[in-house]
C-alpha positions as CSV (number, residue, x, y, z in Angstrom):
1,X,2.3,-16.7,-67.7
2,X,0.6,-19.6,-66.0
3,X,1.1,-23.3,-65.9
4,X,-1.6,-25.3,-67.6
5,X,-2.7,-26.7,-64.3
6,X,-3.4,-23.2,-63.0
7,X,-5.6,-22.1,-65.9
8,X,-7.4,-25.5,-66.0
9,X,-8.6,-25.4,-62.4
10,X,-12.3,-26.2,-62.2
11,X,-14.5,-23.1,-62.7
12,X,-16.3,-21.9,-59.5
13,X,-20.1,-22.2,-59.6
14,X,-22.7,-20.3,-57.5
15,X,-24.4,-22.2,-54.7
16,X,-27.3,-24.4,-55.8
17,X,-29.9,-22.1,-54.2
18,X,-28.6,-19.2,-56.4
19,X,-29.8,-21.1,-59.5
20,X,-33.5,-20.7,-58.5
21,X,-33.5,-16.9,-59.0
22,X,-31.9,-14.5,-61.6
23,X,-28.3,-13.6,-61.1
24,X,-26.9,-10.1,-61.5
25,X,-23.1,-9.9,-61.8
26,X,-20.9,-6.9,-60.9
27,X,-17.9,-6.8,-63.2
28,X,-15.1,-4.2,-63.6
29,X,-11.5,-3.4,-63.0
30,X,-9.9,-3.4,-59.6
31,X,-10.4,-0.2,-57.6
32,X,-13.6,0.7,-59.5
33,X,-15.9,0.3,-56.5
34,X,-17.5,-3.1,-57.2
35,X,-17.4,-4.5,-53.7
36,X,-18.7,-1.3,-52.2
37,X,-21.6,-1.3,-54.6
38,X,-22.2,-5.0,-53.8
39,X,-22.6,-4.0,-50.2
40,X,-25.1,-1.3,-51.1
41,X,-27.2,-3.6,-53.3
42,X,-27.2,-6.6,-51.0
43,X,-27.0,-5.0,-47.5
44,X,-24.1,-7.2,-46.7
45,X,-20.8,-6.1,-45.0
46,X,-18.5,-8.0,-47.3
47,X,-14.9,-6.9,-46.9
48,X,-14.2,-3.8,-48.9
49,X,-10.7,-2.8,-50.0
50,X,-9.4,-0.7,-52.8
51,X,-6.2,-2.3,-54.0
52,X,-5.9,-4.9,-56.7
53,X,-6.4,-8.5,-55.8
54,X,-8.5,-8.0,-52.7
55,X,-11.5,-10.0,-54.1
56,X,-10.0,-13.4,-54.9
57,X,-13.2,-15.4,-55.1
58,X,-16.7,-14.2,-56.0
59,X,-19.3,-13.5,-53.4
60,X,-23.0,-13.9,-53.8
61,X,-25.7,-12.1,-51.8
62,X,-29.5,-11.5,-51.9
63,X,-30.5,-8.3,-53.6
64,X,-32.2,-5.8,-51.3
65,X,-32.9,-2.8,-53.5
66,X,-34.6,-4.4,-56.5
67,X,-38.2,-3.8,-55.6
68,X,-40.3,-7.0,-55.8
69,X,-37.7,-8.8,-57.9
70,X,-36.2,-11.8,-56.2
71,X,-32.6,-11.9,-57.4
72,X,-29.0,-12.7,-56.4
73,X,-26.1,-10.3,-56.8
74,X,-22.6,-11.6,-57.5
75,X,-19.4,-9.7,-56.8
76,X,-16.4,-10.8,-58.9
77,X,-12.6,-10.2,-58.8
78,X,-11.2,-7.3,-60.7
79,X,-10.7,-7.9,-64.4
80,X,-9.6,-5.9,-67.4
81,X,-10.3,-8.3,-70.3
82,X,-12.2,-11.5,-71.1
83,X,-8.8,-13.0,-71.9
84,X,-7.7,-13.8,-68.3
85,X,-4.1,-12.9,-67.4
86,X,-4.1,-14.2,-63.8
87,X,-6.0,-16.8,-61.7
88,X,-8.3,-14.2,-60.1
89,X,-9.3,-13.0,-63.6
90,X,-10.0,-16.6,-64.6
91,X,-12.4,-16.8,-61.6
92,X,-14.4,-14.0,-63.1
93,X,-14.5,-15.4,-66.6
94,X,-15.4,-18.8,-65.4
95,X,-18.2,-17.4,-63.3
96,X,-19.7,-15.4,-66.2
97,X,-19.7,-18.3,-68.6
98,X,-20.3,-21.1,-66.1
99,X,-23.3,-23.2,-65.1
100,X,-25.5,-20.2,-64.3
101,X,-25.0,-17.3,-66.6
102,X,-26.0,-13.8,-65.3
103,X,-29.3,-12.4,-66.5
104,X,-27.6,-8.9,-66.3
105,X,-24.2,-7.5,-65.8
106,X,-23.6,-4.2,-64.0
107,X,-20.3,-3.0,-65.4
108,X,-18.7,-0.8,-62.8
109,X,-16.5,1.8,-64.6
110,X,-14.1,4.4,-63.1
111,X,-14.9,7.7,-65.0
112,X,-11.3,8.9,-64.4
113,X,-10.0,5.9,-66.4
114,X,-12.8,5.7,-68.9
115,X,-11.0,4.5,-72.1
116,X,-9.2,1.6,-70.3
117,X,-12.3,0.5,-68.3
118,X,-14.5,0.7,-71.4
119,X,-12.3,-1.9,-73.1
120,X,-14.0,-4.6,-70.9
121,X,-17.4,-3.1,-71.5
122,X,-17.0,-3.4,-75.2
123,X,-15.9,-7.0,-74.9
124,X,-19.0,-7.8,-72.7
125,X,-21.2,-6.3,-75.4
126,X,-19.4,-8.1,-78.2
127,X,-20.1,-11.5,-76.6
128,X,-23.8,-10.6,-76.1
129,X,-24.3,-9.8,-72.4
130,X,-27.1,-7.4,-71.4
131,X,-25.5,-4.4,-69.6
132,X,-25.9,-1.5,-67.3
133,X,-22.9,0.8,-66.9
134,X,-22.4,2.2,-63.4
135,X,-20.1,5.2,-63.6
136,X,-18.1,5.8,-60.4
137,X,-15.4,8.4,-59.3
138,X,-17.3,11.2,-61.2
139,X,-16.7,13.5,-58.2
140,X,-12.9,13.0,-58.7
141,X,-13.3,13.7,-62.4
142,X,-15.0,17.0,-61.6
143,X,-12.3,17.9,-59.0
144,X,-9.8,17.8,-61.9
145,X,-11.9,20.3,-63.9
146,X,-13.6,17.7,-66.2
147,X,-17.1,16.3,-66.5
148,X,-18.7,13.4,-68.3
149,X,-21.9,13.2,-70.2
150,X,-23.6,10.0,-69.1
151,X,-26.5,10.7,-71.6
152,X,-24.1,10.9,-74.5
153,X,-22.2,7.8,-73.3
154,X,-25.5,5.9,-73.0
155,X,-26.4,6.8,-76.6
156,X,-23.0,5.7,-78.0
157,X,-23.1,2.4,-76.1
158,X,-26.8,1.8,-76.6
159,X,-27.2,0.7,-73.0
160,X,-28.2,2.4,-69.8
161,X,-25.5,4.5,-68.0
162,X,-25.9,5.8,-64.4
163,X,-23.5,8.0,-62.4
164,X,-23.2,7.1,-58.7
165,X,-21.0,7.0,-55.7
166,X,-21.1,3.4,-54.4
167,X,-20.0,4.6,-50.9
168,X,-23.3,6.6,-50.6
169,X,-26.8,5.3,-50.3
170,X,-28.3,7.7,-52.9
171,X,-29.2,6.3,-56.3
172,X,-28.8,2.7,-55.1
173,X,-32.6,2.2,-55.2
174,X,-32.7,3.8,-58.7
175,X,-30.0,1.5,-60.0
176,X,-31.9,-1.4,-58.4
177,X,-35.1,-0.4,-60.2
178,X,-33.3,0.0,-63.5
179,X,-31.6,-3.4,-63.1
180,X,-34.9,-5.1,-62.2
181,X,-36.5,-3.8,-65.3
182,X,-33.7,-5.1,-67.5
183,X,-33.7,-8.5,-65.8
184,X,-37.5,-8.9,-66.5
185,X,-36.9,-7.8,-70.1
186,X,-34.2,-10.5,-70.5
187,X,-36.2,-13.2,-68.8
188,X,-39.4,-12.5,-70.9
189,X,-37.4,-12.3,-74.1
190,X,-36.1,-15.1,-76.2
191,X,-32.5,-13.8,-76.5
192,X,-29.8,-16.5,-76.0
193,X,-27.3,-15.8,-73.2
194,X,-23.7,-16.1,-74.2
195,X,-21.9,-19.3,-73.4
196,X,-18.5,-20.9,-73.5
197,X,-18.5,-21.3,-77.3
198,X,-19.1,-17.5,-77.7
199,X,-16.1,-16.9,-75.3
200,X,-13.9,-19.3,-77.2
201,X,-14.8,-17.6,-80.6
202,X,-14.2,-14.1,-79.1
203,X,-10.8,-15.1,-77.7
204,X,-9.7,-16.6,-81.0
205,X,-10.4,-13.3,-82.8
206,X,-8.6,-11.2,-80.1
207,X,-5.5,-10.3,-82.2
208,X,-3.1,-7.5,-81.4
209,X,-4.4,-5.5,-84.3
210,X,-8.0,-5.7,-83.0
211,X,-6.8,-4.7,-79.5
212,X,-5.1,-1.6,-80.9
213,X,-8.2,-0.7,-83.0
214,X,-10.4,-1.1,-79.9
215,X,-8.3,1.3,-77.8
216,X,-8.1,3.8,-80.6
217,X,-11.9,3.8,-80.8
218,X,-12.2,4.1,-77.1
219,X,-9.8,7.0,-76.9
220,X,-12.1,8.8,-79.4
221,X,-15.2,7.8,-77.3
222,X,-13.6,9.3,-74.2
223,X,-12.8,12.5,-76.1
224,X,-16.4,12.9,-77.2
225,X,-18.1,12.2,-73.8
226,X,-15.6,13.9,-71.4
227,X,-15.3,17.6,-71.5
228,X,-12.5,19.6,-69.9
229,X,-14.7,22.7,-69.7
230,X,-17.5,23.0,-67.2
231,X,-20.7,24.6,-68.5
232,X,-22.6,27.5,-67.0
233,X,-26.3,27.4,-66.3
234,X,-26.9,29.0,-69.8
235,X,-25.2,26.0,-71.4
236,X,-22.2,28.0,-72.7
237,X,-18.7,27.1,-71.7
238,X,-17.5,28.9,-68.6
239,X,-14.0,30.4,-68.3
240,X,-11.3,28.7,-66.2
241,X,-11.5,31.5,-63.6
242,X,-15.3,31.2,-63.4
243,X,-15.0,27.4,-62.9
244,X,-12.5,27.9,-60.1
245,X,-14.7,30.6,-58.5
246,X,-17.8,28.3,-58.8
247,X,-16.1,25.5,-56.9
248,X,-12.5,26.3,-55.8
249,X,-12.5,23.4,-53.4
250,X,-12.6,20.9,-56.2
251,X,-9.6,22.1,-58.1
252,X,-7.8,22.7,-54.8
253,X,-8.6,19.1,-53.7
254,X,-7.1,17.7,-56.9
255,X,-3.9,19.8,-56.4
256,X,-3.7,18.6,-52.8
257,X,-3.9,15.0,-53.9
258,X,-1.1,15.5,-56.4
259,X,1.0,17.1,-53.8
260,X,0.4,14.2,-51.3
261,X,1.3,11.7,-53.9
262,X,4.6,13.3,-54.5
263,X,5.4,12.7,-50.8
264,X,3.7,9.3,-50.4
265,X,5.4,7.8,-53.5
266,X,8.8,9.3,-52.8
267,X,11.4,6.6,-52.3
268,X,12.6,8.2,-49.0
269,X,9.8,10.4,-47.7
270,X,7.2,7.8,-48.7
271,X,9.0,5.0,-46.8
272,X,9.3,7.3,-43.7
273,X,5.6,8.0,-43.8
274,X,4.9,4.3,-44.1
275,X,7.1,3.4,-41.1
276,X,5.6,6.3,-39.1
277,X,2.1,5.1,-39.8
278,X,2.9,1.6,-38.8
279,X,4.5,2.8,-35.5
280,X,1.4,4.9,-34.7
281,X,-0.9,2.0,-35.4
282,X,1.0,-0.5,-33.2
283,X,1.6,2.0,-30.4
284,X,-2.1,2.7,-30.4
285,X,-2.8,-1.1,-30.2
286,X,-0.6,-1.3,-27.1
287,X,-1.8,1.7,-25.1
288,X,-5.1,2.9,-26.4
289,X,-6.7,-0.5,-25.8
290,X,-5.5,-0.8,-22.2
291,X,-8.6,0.7,-20.5
292,X,-11.0,-1.5,-22.5
293,X,-8.8,-4.6,-21.9
294,X,-8.7,-3.8,-18.2
295,X,-12.5,-3.5,-18.2
296,X,-13.1,-6.9,-20.0
297,X,-10.4,-8.5,-17.9
298,X,-12.0,-7.4,-14.6
299,X,-15.4,-8.3,-15.9
300,X,-14.4,-11.9,-16.6
301,X,-12.6,-12.1,-13.3
302,X,-15.8,-11.0,-11.5
303,X,-17.9,-13.4,-13.5
304,X,-15.6,-16.4,-12.7
305,X,-15.6,-15.5,-9.0
306,X,-19.4,-15.1,-9.1
307,X,-19.9,-18.5,-10.8
308,X,-17.7,-20.2,-8.2
309,X,-19.6,-18.5,-5.4
310,X,-23.0,-19.3,-6.7
311,X,-22.4,-22.9,-7.7
312,X,-21.6,-25.6,-5.2
313,X,-17.9,-26.6,-5.2
314,X,-17.6,-29.5,-7.7
315,X,-15.8,-30.7,-10.8
316,X,-18.6,-29.2,-13.0
317,X,-18.4,-25.7,-11.4
318,X,-14.7,-25.6,-11.9
319,X,-15.1,-26.7,-15.5
320,X,-17.5,-23.9,-16.2
321,X,-15.6,-21.2,-14.3
322,X,-12.0,-22.1,-15.2
323,X,-12.4,-24.2,-18.3
324,X,-15.0,-22.4,-20.3
325,X,-15.1,-18.8,-18.9
326,X,-11.4,-18.7,-18.3
327,X,-10.6,-19.8,-21.8
328,X,-13.1,-17.3,-23.4
329,X,-12.0,-14.5,-21.2
330,X,-8.3,-14.9,-21.9
331,X,-9.0,-14.3,-25.6
332,X,-11.8,-11.8,-25.3
333,X,-9.5,-9.5,-23.3
334,X,-7.5,-9.0,-26.5
335,X,-10.4,-8.1,-28.7
336,X,-9.9,-4.3,-28.3
337,X,-6.4,-4.6,-29.7
338,X,-7.7,-6.6,-32.6
339,X,-10.5,-4.1,-33.3
340,X,-7.9,-1.2,-33.4
341,X,-5.7,-3.2,-35.8
342,X,-8.7,-4.0,-38.1
343,X,-10.0,-0.4,-38.0
344,X,-6.6,1.2,-38.7
345,X,-6.0,-1.1,-41.7
346,X,-9.5,-0.6,-43.0
347,X,-9.1,3.2,-42.8
348,X,-5.9,3.0,-44.8
349,X,-7.5,0.7,-47.3
350,X,-10.5,2.9,-47.9
351,X,-8.4,6.0,-48.2
352,X,-6.3,4.6,-51.1
353,X,-3.1,4.7,-49.2
354,X,-2.3,1.0,-49.2
355,X,-2.2,0.9,-53.0
356,X,0.5,3.6,-52.8
357,X,2.3,1.3,-50.4
358,X,2.3,-1.4,-53.1
359,X,3.8,1.0,-55.6
360,X,6.3,2.2,-53.1
361,X,7.6,-1.3,-52.2
362,X,7.6,-2.6,-55.8
363,X,11.3,-1.8,-56.4
364,X,12.5,-3.1,-53.0
365,X,10.5,-6.3,-53.6
366,X,12.1,-6.8,-57.0
367,X,15.4,-7.1,-55.2
368,X,14.2,-10.2,-53.3
369,X,12.6,-12.0,-56.2
370,X,9.1,-10.5,-55.9
371,X,7.2,-7.5,-57.2
372,X,4.5,-5.0,-56.0
373,X,1.7,-7.6,-56.6
374,X,3.1,-9.5,-53.6
375,X,2.4,-6.5,-51.3
376,X,-1.3,-7.2,-51.0
377,X,-0.9,-10.9,-49.9
378,X,2.0,-10.0,-47.6
379,X,0.0,-7.2,-46.0
380,X,-3.0,-9.4,-45.7
381,X,-0.8,-11.9,-43.8
382,X,-0.8,-9.4,-40.9
383,X,-4.5,-10.2,-40.5
384,X,-4.6,-13.9,-41.4
385,X,-2.4,-16.1,-43.5
386,X,-5.3,-18.0,-45.0
387,X,-6.9,-15.2,-47.1
388,X,-3.4,-13.9,-47.7
389,X,-2.4,-17.1,-49.5
390,X,-5.6,-17.0,-51.5
391,X,-4.9,-13.4,-52.5
392,X,-1.6,-14.6,-54.0
393,X,-3.6,-16.0,-56.9
394,X,-3.4,-12.5,-58.4
395,X,0.3,-13.0,-59.1
396,X,0.7,-14.2,-62.7
397,X,4.2,-15.8,-62.4
398,X,3.9,-19.2,-60.7
399,X,7.4,-19.0,-59.1
400,X,6.7,-15.6,-57.6
401,X,3.2,-16.8,-56.4
402,X,4.6,-19.8,-54.6
403,X,7.5,-17.8,-53.2
404,X,4.9,-15.3,-51.8
405,X,2.9,-18.1,-50.3
406,X,6.0,-19.5,-48.8
407,X,7.0,-16.4,-46.8
408,X,3.4,-15.3,-45.8
409,X,3.5,-17.3,-42.5
410,X,6.4,-15.1,-41.4
411,X,4.1,-12.1,-41.3
412,X,2.7,-11.7,-37.8
413,X,-1.0,-12.5,-38.1
414,X,-3.6,-11.2,-35.7
415,X,-3.6,-14.6,-33.9
416,X,-0.1,-13.8,-32.6
417,X,-1.2,-10.4,-31.2
418,X,-2.6,-11.8,-27.9
419,X,0.6,-13.8,-27.4
420,X,2.8,-10.8,-28.2
421,X,0.9,-8.3,-26.0
422,X,1.0,-10.7,-23.0
423,X,4.7,-11.4,-23.3
424,X,5.6,-7.8,-24.0
425,X,3.5,-6.7,-21.0
426,X,5.7,-9.0,-18.9
427,X,8.8,-7.2,-20.3
428,X,7.5,-3.6,-20.4
429,X,7.5,-1.2,-17.4
430,X,4.0,-0.1,-16.5
431,X,5.0,3.6,-16.8
432,X,6.4,3.2,-20.3
433,X,3.6,1.9,-22.6
434,X,5.3,3.6,-25.6
435,X,8.1,1.1,-25.2
436,X,5.7,-1.8,-25.7
437,X,4.4,-0.1,-28.8
438,X,7.9,0.3,-30.1
439,X,8.7,-3.3,-29.5
440,X,5.4,-4.5,-31.1
441,X,6.2,-2.4,-34.2
442,X,9.7,-4.0,-34.3
443,X,8.1,-7.5,-34.1
444,X,5.9,-6.8,-37.1
445,X,8.7,-5.3,-39.1
446,X,10.9,-8.2,-38.2
447,X,8.4,-10.4,-40.1
448,X,9.1,-8.4,-43.2
449,X,12.8,-8.6,-42.7
450,X,12.8,-12.4,-42.2
451,X,10.5,-12.8,-45.2
452,X,12.9,-10.7,-47.3
453,X,15.9,-12.8,-46.2
454,X,14.1,-16.1,-47.0
455,X,12.9,-14.7,-50.3
456,X,16.3,-13.4,-51.3
457,X,18.0,-16.7,-50.6
458,X,15.4,-18.7,-52.5
459,X,15.4,-16.3,-55.5
460,X,19.2,-16.5,-55.7
461,X,19.1,-20.3,-55.8
462,X,16.3,-20.4,-58.3
463,X,15.2,-17.7,-60.7
464,X,11.7,-17.0,-61.9
465,X,10.7,-17.9,-65.4
466,X,8.0,-16.4,-67.6
467,X,6.2,-13.1,-67.3
468,X,7.0,-11.0,-64.3
469,X,5.8,-7.5,-64.0
470,X,3.7,-5.1,-61.9
471,X,1.2,-2.7,-63.4
472,X,-0.9,-0.8,-60.8
473,X,-3.7,1.6,-61.2
474,X,-3.6,3.9,-58.2
475,X,-7.0,4.8,-56.8
476,X,-7.5,8.4,-55.9
477,X,-6.8,9.5,-52.3
478,X,-10.1,10.0,-50.7
479,X,-11.5,10.6,-47.2
480,X,-12.7,7.3,-46.0
481,X,-16.4,6.8,-45.2
482,X,-16.4,6.2,-41.4
483,X,-19.5,4.1,-41.5
484,X,-18.0,1.7,-44.1
485,X,-14.8,1.3,-42.1
486,X,-16.8,0.6,-38.9
487,X,-18.9,-2.0,-40.7
488,X,-15.8,-3.6,-42.2
489,X,-14.1,-3.7,-38.7
490,X,-17.2,-5.2,-37.1
491,X,-17.5,-7.9,-39.8
492,X,-13.8,-8.8,-39.4
493,X,-14.1,-8.9,-35.6
494,X,-17.1,-11.2,-35.8
495,X,-15.3,-13.5,-38.2
496,X,-12.3,-13.5,-35.9
497,X,-14.5,-14.5,-32.9
498,X,-16.3,-17.2,-34.9
499,X,-13.0,-18.6,-36.1
500,X,-11.2,-18.5,-32.8
501,X,-14.1,-18.8,-30.3
502,X,-15.1,-22.4,-30.9
503,X,-11.5,-23.6,-31.3
504,X,-10.5,-21.9,-28.0
505,X,-13.5,-23.2,-26.1
506,X,-13.0,-26.8,-27.4
507,X,-9.2,-26.7,-26.6
508,X,-9.8,-25.1,-23.2
509,X,-12.3,-27.8,-22.3
510,X,-10.1,-30.5,-23.5
511,X,-7.1,-29.1,-21.7
512,X,-9.1,-28.6,-18.5
513,X,-10.2,-32.2,-18.6
514,X,-6.6,-33.4,-19.2
515,X,-5.4,-31.4,-16.2
516,X,-8.1,-32.8,-13.9
517,X,-8.1,-36.5,-14.9
518,X,-7.6,-39.0,-13.6
519,X,-9.2,-37.8,-10.4
520,X,-7.0,-38.0,-7.3
521,X,-7.9,-37.9,-3.7
522,X,-7.1,-34.4,-2.2
523,X,-4.2,-34.7,0.3
524,X,-4.6,-33.7,3.9
525,X,-2.2,-30.8,4.2
526,X,-1.2,-29.4,7.5
527,X,-0.1,-25.8,7.9
528,X,3.5,-27.0,8.2
529,X,3.3,-28.7,4.9
530,X,1.6,-26.0,3.0
531,X,4.7,-23.9,2.4
532,X,6.7,-26.9,1.1
533,X,3.9,-27.9,-1.3
534,X,3.4,-24.3,-2.4
535,X,7.1,-23.8,-3.0
536,X,7.1,-26.9,-5.2
537,X,4.1,-25.5,-7.0
538,X,5.8,-22.2,-7.5
539,X,3.5,-20.1,-5.3
540,X,3.7,-18.4,-2.0
541,X,2.5,-20.2,1.0
542,X,-1.3,-20.1,1.2
543,X,-3.1,-18.2,4.0
544,X,-4.8,-20.1,6.8
545,X,-7.8,-22.0,5.5
546,X,-6.6,-22.2,1.9
547,X,-3.7,-24.7,2.2
548,X,-5.8,-27.7,1.4
549,X,-7.3,-26.0,-1.7
550,X,-4.0,-24.9,-3.0
551,X,-2.3,-28.2,-2.5
552,X,-5.4,-30.0,-4.0
553,X,-5.0,-28.0,-7.2
554,X,-1.3,-28.8,-7.3
555,X,-1.8,-32.5,-6.7
556,X,-4.5,-32.6,-9.3
557,X,-2.5,-31.0,-12.1
558,X,0.7,-32.8,-11.3
559,X,-0.9,-36.2,-11.5
560,X,-3.0,-35.5,-14.6
561,X,-2.7,-36.8,-18.1
562,X,-1.5,-33.4,-19.2
563,X,1.3,-33.6,-16.7
564,X,2.3,-37.1,-18.1
565,X,2.4,-35.7,-21.6
566,X,4.2,-32.6,-20.5
567,X,7.0,-34.5,-18.7
568,X,7.6,-36.5,-21.8
569,X,8.3,-33.4,-23.8
570,X,10.0,-31.4,-21.0
571,X,13.5,-32.4,-22.0
572,X,12.8,-30.7,-25.4
573,X,11.3,-27.6,-23.8
574,X,13.9,-27.1,-21.1
575,X,16.6,-25.6,-23.4
576,X,14.0,-23.0,-24.4
577,X,13.6,-22.1,-20.7
578,X,10.1,-23.7,-20.3
579,X,8.9,-26.5,-18.0
580,X,6.4,-29.2,-18.9
581,X,3.4,-26.9,-18.3
582,X,4.8,-24.3,-20.8
583,X,5.4,-27.2,-23.2
584,X,1.7,-28.3,-23.1
585,X,0.6,-24.7,-23.7
586,X,3.0,-24.5,-26.7
587,X,1.6,-27.7,-28.1
588,X,-2.0,-26.3,-27.8
589,X,-0.9,-23.3,-29.8
590,X,-0.4,-25.5,-32.9
591,X,-4.2,-25.7,-33.2
592,X,-4.5,-21.9,-32.9
593,X,-1.8,-19.5,-31.7
594,X,-4.2,-17.5,-29.6
595,X,-5.0,-20.6,-27.5
596,X,-1.6,-20.2,-25.9
597,X,-2.9,-17.6,-23.6
598,X,-5.9,-19.6,-22.4
599,X,-3.6,-22.7,-22.1
600,X,-1.3,-20.7,-19.9
601,X,-4.2,-19.8,-17.6
602,X,-5.2,-23.4,-17.3
603,X,-1.7,-24.9,-17.0
604,X,-0.4,-22.5,-14.4
605,X,-3.7,-22.7,-12.3
606,X,-4.9,-19.1,-12.2
607,X,-7.3,-18.9,-9.3
608,X,-10.4,-16.6,-9.2
609,X,-8.6,-13.8,-7.6
610,X,-10.8,-13.7,-4.5
611,X,-8.4,-15.3,-2.0
612,X,-6.8,-11.9,-1.1
613,X,-10.1,-10.0,-1.4
614,X,-9.1,-8.5,-4.7
615,X,-11.0,-9.1,-7.9
616,X,-8.1,-8.8,-10.4
617,X,-8.5,-9.5,-14.1
618,X,-7.3,-12.7,-15.7
619,X,-4.5,-11.1,-17.6
620,X,-3.2,-9.3,-14.5
621,X,-3.3,-12.5,-12.5
622,X,-1.6,-14.4,-15.3
623,X,1.2,-11.8,-15.5
624,X,1.6,-11.9,-11.7
625,X,1.7,-15.7,-11.8
626,X,4.3,-15.7,-14.5
627,X,6.6,-13.6,-12.3
628,X,6.3,-16.2,-9.5
629,X,6.1,-19.6,-11.1
630,X,9.3,-21.8,-10.7
631,X,10.8,-25.0,-12.0
632,X,9.7,-27.9,-9.7
633,X,13.2,-29.4,-9.3
634,X,15.4,-26.4,-9.1
635,X,13.1,-23.7,-7.7
636,X,14.4,-21.2,-10.3
637,X,12.0,-18.8,-12.0
638,X,10.7,-20.0,-15.4
639,X,9.7,-16.8,-17.0
640,X,12.6,-14.5,-17.2
641,X,13.8,-12.0,-19.8
642,X,15.7,-14.7,-21.7
643,X,12.9,-17.3,-21.7
644,X,10.2,-14.8,-22.6
645,X,12.3,-13.5,-25.5
646,X,12.8,-17.1,-26.6
647,X,9.1,-17.7,-26.7
648,X,8.5,-14.5,-28.6
649,X,11.1,-15.5,-31.2
650,X,9.5,-19.0,-31.5
651,X,6.1,-17.5,-32.2
652,X,7.5,-15.1,-34.7
653,X,8.9,-17.9,-36.9
654,X,7.1,-21.2,-36.2
655,X,4.3,-22.4,-38.4
656,X,1.8,-23.3,-35.7
657,X,-1.5,-23.0,-37.6
658,X,-2.6,-26.3,-39.1
659,X,-5.3,-24.5,-41.2
660,X,-2.5,-22.5,-42.9
661,X,-0.8,-25.7,-43.8
662,X,-3.9,-27.0,-45.5
663,X,-4.5,-23.8,-47.5
664,X,-0.8,-23.7,-48.5
665,X,-1.2,-27.2,-49.9
666,X,-4.4,-26.1,-51.8
667,X,-2.8,-23.0,-53.3
668,X,0.5,-24.5,-54.2
669,X,-1.0,-27.7,-55.6
670,X,0.9,-30.2,-53.5
671,X,2.4,-31.1,-50.1
672,X,6.0,-30.2,-51.0
673,X,5.8,-26.5,-50.2
674,X,3.7,-26.8,-46.9
675,X,5.9,-29.7,-45.7
676,X,9.0,-27.5,-46.3
677,X,7.4,-24.6,-44.5
678,X,6.5,-26.7,-41.5
679,X,9.9,-28.3,-41.2
680,X,11.9,-25.1,-41.9
681,X,10.0,-22.6,-39.9
682,X,9.1,-24.7,-36.9
683,X,12.5,-26.5,-36.7
684,X,14.3,-23.2,-37.3
685,X,12.2,-21.4,-34.7
686,X,13.2,-24.0,-32.1
687,X,16.9,-23.9,-32.9
688,X,17.0,-20.1,-32.9
689,X,15.0,-19.8,-29.7
690,X,17.3,-22.2,-27.9
691,X,20.3,-20.4,-29.2
692,X,18.8,-17.0,-28.0
693,X,17.9,-18.3,-24.5
694,X,21.2,-20.0,-23.9
695,X,23.2,-17.2,-25.5
696,X,21.6,-14.6,-23.2
697,X,22.1,-16.8,-20.2
698,X,25.8,-17.2,-21.1
699,X,26.0,-13.4,-21.2
700,X,24.5,-13.2,-17.7
701,X,21.0,-12.2,-18.8
702,X,18.6,-14.3,-16.7
């Protein structure tokens, strides 16, 4: 199932500061509610999803509901047995038996899947871990006309058992108090914590016969503690009609979920629902965010104009206004779209729908050499390729895991969204925003199509060996908790800004310096020369009193180091329909794709919008500038339908994120796969973009 190198990777260990205080570990199967409970116990907003493989590495936070006990809480990847079957399960086993062993394990158990989840609980007890069992999904159990006796289960397990809904605050403090008491009991006692030798002995004795015996015993346990008959207040069994009368919404909810699953998992209707959901999401991204984007855009435009007005005209004031604020503003303006994307995906995750998407695409993925386990990493690639590649650790088969990693960069990550929306806005009529949403949906679906083509070709050349299968436990469809989705969206947005913010500021500053050094003496431009200079610069003739300023900017940028670099690469960029300035912006995008927008602002010299008395936003001025800018030698427009489509195609395919290359090397175990990705995707993107641009022009499309 794994190569020896995979399962012999060094075990992760908690940070050194975690070793000073007791550690409480949350352990359980995927979809049982561990990460949500982790948020409640620590007060963190760690990313919460409810499909397998979301938690690839453990997370550690400070306990908040444990009274005066100073402790740390560890969230672990989903696991079904102490005999790991995938890399993420090995992470959990290594963490439990590593340098710092937990003083207590809270085993999170889905009450609707009791016998299967109790298999892990029994194993944890057999090796000697102190336990508390947290029963989740009991409301779903009741909606199906069944109930569980936590008291009887506690007696049979000889350990505390508590029913709770980890999405709600109630009982979190009670669980914390119970856990604190158990931890103090373990610390004060002389009981030896289980170690690696205990694990090795347990795994040696884990024969098929013992596994069968365990599940037989657990089936009997489930029969004893779960009753299909609700009891009346007198303690006597109530009739089926009485149960339905007492709470008809519960049985109705269960029937509704079953009916929905018949549609959502249907090979035709389910796919139609999935495509419709994606279209609604991406259409919303395009038009719902527009008022907020316009507000942010205008705000930064006003701020840049105010800074230039307040500060004396100098190199420093231009650096602050155009270099720093312009770079930040050109990315912040797309934050509303990113928030909508994160919120929509988080809502689908918390509802349980995305797990159904994994089940739905398992059969199609099997046709291209993958299976349903690849769905989570591929879908995560729409947010960011880095965690998506790490999520591929849940795929047991090494070939399928590497193949998934190989095609993840073809999924359109959130860093491409600012580029797409800018270029699509250039192509989309203002009175037809739905057309932009349709095109944006098409771009995201094209990522899947290209990934399918690449995967099919590779899987036909080389077949997978070893175990290959997909077993998925579908979480129940539930109404998402709005507060949790909001917190998750906020957390992801903050991470995005932290990740992109410093990079964009640094590159914007560096690019601004490159476009303004070495300093040159501003020319003395007469009114008769202004039109000529402005035409060469690709702008309209400046108004009276502005000719010197406009020509100074033009001379500064055309004599800069950035211009010297750009003119070296211009012969390469020209077939794509770009000049040297677009080439420099394209190079900057290899540090981070979203930097392309701020680089465009700097390279094409977007002014503060105050020359004509209008305080337009940065994005609007950039779009207006793109429609005007021309090649310096021919005077032809640079940004046309053909050249913009060529740039979009390049960004769809090219591997421009250097951090992704590093993670690809880490996850694949060498440089072979990332080198092939970099050469194939970037080289192929260039060739296809040139072919598209030149082909369209040959057909008469400018």
